[in-house]
GUTOR-978738 format. One line per 10 residues: number of its first residue (from 1); their letters; for each residue x, y, z of C-alpha. Coordinates in Angstrom, 1 decimal, padded with zeros to 4 digits. Layout:
<rs>
NUM) a) X:Y:Z | ...
</rs>
This chain:
<rs>
1) xxxxxxxxxx) 000.0:000.0:000.0 | 001.1:003.5:-000.8 | -000.7:006.7:-001.6 | -004.0:005.0:-000.7 | -003.7:002.3:-003.3 | -002.9:-001.4:-003.2 | -000.2:-002.4:-005.7 | 000.1:-006.1:-006.7 | 003.3:-006.4:-008.6 | 004.7:-009.5:-010.4
11) xxxxxxxxxx) 008.5:-009.8:-009.9 | 011.1:-011.9:-011.6 | 012.7:-013.8:-008.8 | 013.3:-017.4:-007.8 | 011.2:-018.5:-004.9 | 010.6:-022.2:-004.2 | 011.5:-023.2:-007.8 | 009.2:-020.6:-009.4 | 010.9:-017.9:-011.6 | 008.2:-015.3:-010.8
21) xxxxxxxxxx) 006.1:-014.2:-007.9 | 002.9:-012.2:-007.6 | -000.1:-012.1:-005.4 | -003.9:-012.2:-005.3 | -006.4:-010.6:-003.0 | -009.4:-012.6:-001.6 | -012.2:-010.6:-000.2 | -014.1:-012.0:002.8 | -017.1:-009.8:002.0 | -020.1:-011.4:000.4
31) xxxxxxxxxx) -022.3:-009.2:-001.8 | -025.8:-009.7:-003.0 | -026.5:-006.2:-004.2 | -024.4:-003.0:-004.5 | -021.6:-001.5:-006.4 | -017.9:-002.2:-006.4 | -015.4:000.2:-008.0 | -012.1:-001.1:-009.3 | -009.3:000.8:-011.1 | -006.6:-001.4:-012.5
41) xxxxxxxxxx) -003.6:-000.8:-014.7 | -002.6:-003.5:-017.2 | 001.2:-004.0:-017.4 | 002.8:-002.4:-020.4 | 004.3:-005.7:-021.5 | 003.9:-008.0:-024.4 | 005.1:-011.6:-024.1 | 004.3:-015.0:-022.9 | 003.2:-015.8:-019.4 | 001.3:-012.8:-018.0
51) xxxxxxxxxx) -002.4:-013.0:-017.1 | -003.6:-010.0:-015.1 | -007.2:-010.4:-014.2 | -010.0:-009.1:-012.0 | -012.7:-011.7:-011.3 | -015.4:-012.8:-008.9 | -016.3:-016.3:-007.7 | -019.5:-017.5:-006.0 | -019.3:-017.6:-002.2 | -020.2:-021.4:-002.3
61) xxxxxxxxxx) -017.0:-022.4:-004.2 | -015.8:-024.5:-001.2 | -019.0:-026.6:-001.1 | -020.0:-026.9:-004.8 | -016.6:-026.3:-006.6 | -015.9:-024.6:-009.8 | -017.6:-023.9:-012.2 | -020.9:-024.6:-010.3 | -020.2:-021.6:-008.0 | -020.1:-019.3:-011.0
71) xxxxxxxxxx) -017.3:-016.9:-012.1 | -017.5:-013.5:-013.6 | -014.2:-012.2:-015.2 | -014.5:-008.5:-015.0 | -011.2:-008.0:-016.9 | -008.7:-010.5:-018.2 | -005.7:-009.8:-020.3 | -004.1:-013.1:-021.5 | -000.7:-012.7:-023.2 | -001.4:-015.3:-025.9
81) xxxxxxxxxx) -004.0:-012.8:-027.2 | -001.9:-009.6:-026.8 | -004.3:-007.0:-028.2 | -007.6:-008.1:-026.5 | -009.2:-007.6:-023.1 | -011.7:-010.3:-022.2 | -014.9:-010.2:-020.1 | -016.2:-013.7:-019.5 | -019.0:-015.6:-017.6 | -018.3:-019.2:-016.4
91) xxxxxxxxxx) -021.0:-021.5:-015.0 | -021.8:-025.2:-015.1 | -023.3:-024.8:-018.5 | -020.9:-022.2:-019.8 | -017.2:-022.7:-019.1 | -013.9:-023.1:-021.0 | -013.6:-026.8:-020.2 | -016.7:-027.4:-022.4 | -015.8:-024.6:-024.8 | -019.1:-022.9:-024.0
101) xxxxxxxxxx) -018.0:-019.9:-022.0 | -019.7:-016.6:-022.7 | -016.9:-014.1:-023.7 | -016.9:-010.5:-024.9 | -013.9:-008.7:-026.3 | -015.3:-005.1:-026.4 | -012.1:-003.3:-027.3 | -008.6:-003.9:-028.5 | -005.8:-002.8:-026.2 | -002.6:-001.3:-027.5
111) x) 000.2:-000.8:-024.9
</rs>
């Protein structure tokens, strides 16, 4: 944390046999209604192996598992598709394992 913002930064370093480290943030708050605001900066990097994302999982993931708990990808930048930002919904009926996920690529990103 600095200047009122949380910074999650991927670093090239060797830790326990991994060449890179990063982090994730899990909220303990469960929402039914409301509004959440997020501002995120995508790394100015093209290359293999990065996958910055903002997503939400159903609160019942520990009892029903994925994809039954549901997942909403608010923003996903996958380096194998370098000029696209994805917004995706995963569920039991619609998920990447079955090839039936519901995905939108509303704009192209140019770093």
